[in-house]
C-alpha positions as CSV (number, residue, x, y, z in Angstrom):
1,M,9.4,-3.2,-22.3
2,S,11.8,-5.9,-23.4
3,V,10.5,-9.5,-23.7
4,M,12.3,-11.7,-21.2
5,N,11.8,-15.4,-20.7
6,S,10.2,-15.1,-17.3
7,K,6.9,-16.0,-15.8
8,M,6.3,-12.4,-14.7
9,E,6.8,-11.1,-18.2
10,E,4.5,-13.8,-19.6
11,L,1.8,-12.8,-17.2
12,F,2.3,-9.1,-17.9
13,I,1.9,-9.7,-21.7
14,F,-1.3,-11.7,-21.1
15,L,-2.8,-9.0,-18.8
16,D,-1.7,-6.1,-21.0
17,K,-2.9,-7.6,-24.3
18,G,-6.2,-8.8,-22.8
19,A,-6.9,-5.4,-21.1
20,S,-6.1,-3.6,-24.4
21,L,-8.4,-5.9,-26.3
22,L,-11.3,-5.3,-23.9
23,E,-10.6,-1.5,-24.0
24,E,-10.5,-1.4,-27.8
25,H,-13.5,-3.6,-28.6
26,E,-15.7,-3.6,-25.4
27,S,-16.9,-0.9,-22.9
28,F,-14.0,-1.3,-20.4
29,T,-11.3,1.1,-19.5
30,Y,-7.8,-0.4,-19.5
31,L,-7.7,-0.7,-15.6
32,E,-11.2,-2.3,-15.6
33,G,-9.9,-4.7,-18.4
34,L,-7.0,-5.7,-16.2
35,S,-9.2,-6.8,-13.3
36,E,-11.4,-8.7,-15.8
37,M,-8.4,-10.5,-17.2
38,G,-7.3,-11.4,-13.7
39,E,-10.8,-12.8,-13.1
40,N,-10.7,-14.8,-16.3
41,L,-7.3,-16.3,-15.2
42,F,-8.7,-17.1,-11.7
43,Q,-11.9,-18.7,-13.0
44,G,-10.1,-20.5,-15.9
45,E,-12.6,-19.1,-18.4
46,V,-13.8,-15.9,-20.1
47,V,-16.5,-14.6,-17.7
48,Q,-17.4,-11.4,-19.6
49,T,-20.2,-11.0,-22.1
50,V,-18.3,-10.1,-25.2
51,T,-18.5,-10.7,-28.9
52,P,-17.6,-14.2,-30.2
53,E,-14.5,-12.8,-31.9
54,V,-13.2,-11.1,-28.7
55,K,-14.0,-14.2,-26.7
56,D,-11.9,-16.4,-29.1
57,R,-9.0,-14.0,-28.9
58,L,-9.1,-14.0,-25.1
59,Y,-9.1,-17.8,-25.0
60,D,-6.1,-17.7,-27.4
61,L,-4.3,-15.5,-24.9
62,M,-5.3,-17.7,-21.9
63,R,-4.6,-21.1,-23.4
64,P,-0.8,-21.2,-22.9
65,L,-1.0,-20.0,-19.2
66,D,-1.0,-22.2,-16.1
67,V,-1.7,-20.1,-13.0
68,S,-0.1,-22.7,-10.8
69,E,3.3,-22.0,-12.4
70,F,3.4,-18.4,-11.2
71,S,4.8,-17.4,-7.8
72,K,2.9,-14.9,-5.7
73,E,5.5,-12.2,-6.4
74,D,5.4,-12.9,-10.2
75,I,1.6,-12.2,-10.0
76,R,2.0,-9.1,-7.8
77,K,4.7,-7.6,-10.0
78,A,2.9,-8.4,-13.3
79,F,-0.2,-6.6,-11.9
80,Q,2.0,-3.8,-10.6
81,L,3.5,-3.2,-14.1
82,T,0.2,-3.3,-15.9
83,V,-1.6,-1.1,-13.3
84,L,1.3,1.5,-13.6
85,K,0.8,1.5,-17.4
86,G,-3.0,2.0,-16.9
87,M,-2.5,4.8,-14.4
88,K,-0.6,6.8,-16.9
89,G,-3.9,7.4,-18.7
90,A,-6.0,7.5,-15.5
91,T,-8.1,10.6,-15.0
92,Q,-7.8,10.7,-11.2
93,P,-4.7,12.3,-9.7
94,N,-5.0,10.1,-6.6
95,H,-4.2,7.1,-8.8
96,S,-0.6,6.4,-7.9
97,M,1.3,3.4,-6.7
98,T,3.8,2.8,-3.9
99,P,7.1,2.0,-5.7
100,D,8.3,-1.6,-5.4
101,A,11.6,-0.6,-3.6
102,V,9.6,1.3,-1.0
103,C,7.2,-1.8,-0.5
104,L,10.2,-4.0,0.1
105,F,11.9,-1.6,2.5
106,L,8.6,-1.3,4.4
107,S,8.5,-5.1,4.5
108,Y,11.9,-5.1,6.1
109,L,10.7,-2.6,8.8
110,V,7.4,-4.6,9.4
111,N,9.4,-7.8,9.9
112,K,11.6,-6.0,12.5
113,V,8.6,-4.9,14.6
114,M,6.5,-8.1,14.1
115,A,9.4,-10.5,14.6
116,K,8.0,-11.8,17.9
117,A,4.5,-12.3,16.5
118,K,5.1,-16.0,15.8
119,G,1.4,-16.8,16.1
120,G,0.5,-14.4,13.4
121,Y,-0.7,-10.8,13.2
122,S,-3.2,-8.5,11.4
123,V,-2.3,-5.6,9.2
124,L,-4.5,-2.8,8.0
125,D,-4.1,-0.5,5.0
126,L,-6.5,2.5,5.1
127,A,-6.0,3.4,1.4
128,A,-5.2,0.1,-0.3
129,G,-5.5,1.2,-3.9
130,S,-4.8,-1.8,-6.2
131,G,-3.4,-3.7,-3.2
132,N,0.3,-3.6,-4.3
133,L,1.7,-2.4,-0.9
134,L,-0.5,-4.7,1.2
135,T,0.2,-7.9,-0.9
136,A,3.9,-7.1,-0.9
137,L,3.9,-6.9,2.9
138,L,2.0,-10.2,3.2
139,N,4.2,-12.0,0.7
140,Q,7.4,-10.8,2.4
141,S,6.1,-11.4,6.0
142,E,8.3,-13.7,8.1
143,N,5.3,-14.6,10.3
144,P,1.7,-15.5,9.3
145,A,-0.3,-12.4,8.6
146,K,-3.8,-11.5,7.6
147,G,-4.5,-8.3,5.7
148,F,-7.4,-5.8,5.7
149,G,-7.8,-3.0,3.2
150,F,-10.1,-0.1,2.6
151,E,-10.4,1.5,-0.8
152,V,-13.0,4.0,-2.0
153,D,-12.2,3.6,-5.8
154,E,-14.2,0.6,-7.1
155,T,-11.8,-0.1,-10.0
156,L,-8.7,-0.2,-7.8
157,L,-10.5,-2.3,-5.2
158,K,-11.4,-4.9,-7.8
159,L,-7.8,-5.0,-9.0
160,A,-6.7,-5.6,-5.4
161,F,-9.4,-8.4,-5.0
162,V,-8.4,-10.2,-8.2
163,S,-4.7,-9.9,-7.6
164,S,-4.9,-11.2,-4.0
165,N,-7.1,-14.1,-5.2
166,L,-4.5,-15.2,-7.7
167,Q,-1.8,-14.8,-5.1
168,E,-3.9,-16.9,-2.7
169,I,-3.4,-14.3,0.0
170,E,-5.6,-14.0,3.1
171,L,-7.0,-10.5,2.6
172,E,-10.3,-8.8,3.4
173,L,-11.1,-5.8,1.3
174,F,-13.8,-3.2,1.9
175,H,-15.3,-0.7,-0.6
176,K,-15.5,2.1,1.8
177,D,-13.9,5.5,2.7
178,S,-11.8,4.6,5.8
179,I,-12.3,8.1,7.3
180,E,-16.0,7.5,7.7
181,P,-17.2,5.9,11.0
182,L,-16.2,2.2,11.1
183,T,-16.9,-0.7,13.4
184,F,-13.8,-2.7,13.0
185,P,-11.8,-5.0,15.3
186,E,-8.4,-3.5,16.4
187,V,-5.4,-4.7,14.4
188,D,-1.8,-5.3,15.3
189,L,-0.3,-3.1,12.7
190,V,-1.3,-0.2,10.3
191,V,0.7,0.5,7.1
192,T,-0.6,3.1,4.6
193,D,0.7,5.2,1.8
194,L,-1.4,8.2,2.7
195,P,-3.4,10.1,0.0
196,I,-2.4,13.7,0.3
197,G,-5.0,16.5,0.1
198,Y,-8.1,18.0,1.6
199,Y,-11.0,15.8,2.8
200,P,-14.3,17.2,1.4
201,H,-16.7,15.9,4.0
202,D,-16.6,18.4,6.9
203,E,-19.4,16.7,8.8
204,I,-17.3,13.5,9.1
205,A,-14.1,15.3,9.8
206,K,-15.5,17.2,12.7
207,E,-15.5,14.0,14.8
208,Y,-11.7,14.0,14.6
209,K,-9.3,15.7,17.0
210,V,-7.0,16.7,14.2
211,K,-9.8,18.4,12.2
212,A,-9.0,21.9,10.8
213,D,-10.3,24.9,12.8
214,E,-11.6,26.4,9.6
215,G,-12.3,24.9,6.1
216,H,-11.5,21.4,5.0
217,S,-9.2,19.1,7.0
218,F,-6.3,17.2,5.5
219,S,-7.3,13.7,4.6
220,H,-3.8,12.5,5.5
221,H,-4.1,13.9,9.0
222,L,-7.5,12.3,9.5
223,M,-6.1,8.9,8.3
224,I,-3.2,9.1,10.8
225,E,-5.8,9.6,13.6
226,K,-8.0,6.8,12.2
227,G,-5.0,4.4,12.1
228,I,-4.1,5.2,15.7
229,N,-7.7,4.5,16.7
230,S,-7.7,1.2,14.7
231,V,-4.5,-0.3,16.1
232,K,-4.1,-2.1,19.5
233,D,-2.3,-0.4,22.4
234,G,1.4,-0.8,21.7
235,G,0.8,-1.5,18.0
236,F,3.1,0.0,15.3
237,L,2.0,2.3,12.4
238,F,4.0,3.0,9.3
239,Y,2.8,5.9,7.1
240,I,4.2,7.2,3.9
241,V,3.9,11.0,4.4
242,P,4.8,14.2,2.6
243,N,8.1,15.7,3.8
244,F,6.1,18.9,4.6
245,L,3.8,17.0,7.1
246,F,4.9,18.9,10.1
247,E,5.2,22.3,8.3
248,S,1.6,23.0,7.2
249,E,-0.8,25.3,8.9
250,Q,-2.7,22.3,10.3
251,A,0.5,20.7,11.6
252,P,0.5,22.0,15.2
253,K,-2.8,20.1,15.9
254,L,-1.4,16.9,14.4
255,H,1.7,17.2,16.4
256,A,-0.2,17.7,19.7
257,Y,-2.4,14.7,18.9
258,L,0.6,12.5,18.2
259,K,2.3,13.6,21.4
260,E,-0.8,12.6,23.4
261,H,-1.6,9.2,21.7
262,A,1.6,7.8,20.2
263,M,5.4,7.6,20.3
264,I,7.1,9.1,17.2
265,H,10.0,6.6,16.8
266,G,11.3,7.6,13.5
267,L,11.2,9.6,10.2
268,L,13.0,8.1,7.3
269,Q,13.2,10.3,4.2
270,L,12.9,8.4,1.0
271,P,15.6,9.0,-1.6
272,K,15.3,12.3,-3.4
273,T,16.0,10.6,-6.7
274,M,12.5,8.9,-6.5
275,F,10.7,12.3,-6.9
276,T,10.4,14.8,-9.7
277,S,11.0,17.7,-7.3
278,D,11.7,18.4,-3.6
279,N,8.1,19.5,-3.2
280,H,6.9,15.9,-3.9
281,G,9.4,14.2,-1.6
282,K,8.1,11.7,1.0
283,S,9.2,10.0,4.1
284,I,8.3,6.9,6.2
285,L,6.8,8.0,9.6
286,M,7.1,5.3,12.2
287,L,4.7,5.5,15.2
288,Q,3.8,3.3,18.1
289,K,0.5,3.7,19.9
290,K,0.9,4.4,23.6
291,G,0.1,1.5,25.9
292,E,1.4,-0.5,28.9
293,G,5.1,-1.0,28.7
294,V,5.5,1.3,25.7
295,S,8.3,3.8,26.1
296,Q,9.7,6.5,23.8
297,A,12.9,5.7,22.1
298,K,15.7,7.8,23.7
299,Q,17.0,8.7,20.2
300,A,14.5,8.8,17.4
301,L,15.5,7.2,14.1
302,L,16.0,10.1,11.7
303,A,17.7,9.4,8.4
304,E,17.8,10.2,4.8
305,L,17.7,6.9,2.9
306,P,20.3,6.4,0.1
307,S,19.2,5.5,-3.4
308,F,17.7,2.0,-3.3
309,S,20.0,1.0,-6.2
310,N,23.1,1.9,-4.2
311,K,23.5,-1.5,-2.5
312,T,26.5,-0.7,-0.4
313,A,25.0,2.5,1.1
314,L,21.7,0.7,1.6
315,T,23.4,-2.2,3.4
316,D,25.2,0.3,5.7
317,M,21.9,2.1,6.4
318,M,20.2,-1.2,7.3
319,T,23.0,-2.1,9.6
320,R,22.5,1.2,11.4
321,I,18.7,0.7,11.5
322,N,19.1,-2.9,12.9
323,K,21.4,-1.5,15.6
324,W,18.8,1.2,16.4
325,F,16.0,-1.4,16.8
326,E,18.2,-3.4,19.1
327,L,19.3,-0.5,21.3
328,E,16.1,1.5,21.4
329,L,13.3,-0.9,21.1
330,N,14.9,-4.2,22.1
331,L,13.9,-5.8,18.8
């Protein structure tokens, strides 16, 4: 990574060097070290019990930094880059991060559907990870917004907690599997990059309408249902889903459930160039929970998004999407 004279780069170097130091000399993984360095920056002191030599080296790294000089997006992006570096060596296959371009595109869609929420709104992420998607949405929101996030992985949750503290974002995080039974107030909006795979706890899954008839249910199906149960009537839901969502053996049950409880307003296929193979391709599924005054768009928004680096094609696509929102949803 080239050294640029930017606050984001400065913070990336601090987080990276500090996390590497804790990994090398203390009993932390790189990702754990990242959250510890974020905590040090937030507290303004080294809070870990480490050797005097490591403590001195950490203070040397911290001394030139003034957290008030960093913008929220500088902090989010510096964490994003270091987390991505740490995930390359992570042992869990579920450790992945929503690409920045997708976060920003989702922010644009969220701002379209929440444009009238001048008094503010609540947004829930059912699989928050390190908080990158959720904090991106909150930073880019054109109206006041409060975030809620569930994450089962303790290391990722702590990263989300430290990063949101440094960004001074209003965010409540829960160390819990969101598919388990929850008592939680309904939110205005759900946005989740769905973890793909089978859910191991059949006893919990059996309470869901989209559960598999035999064997394990898909966790991404269960989360779609949980989101619909968690959002207010008429609330929107944006899910990042695998392109094969409606082609699996469990798909008919999901489709029947969605038909009964939600409006499928759109499916936007993410650029193929973002994925190593067609099998890994993903799309943004846009739903609206049924409720009073909610009607199905006459024409669903179906499109294959151009490469996010192709500015002209992307501008054309956004013009088309803006027109669709105006004609179909009066937004």
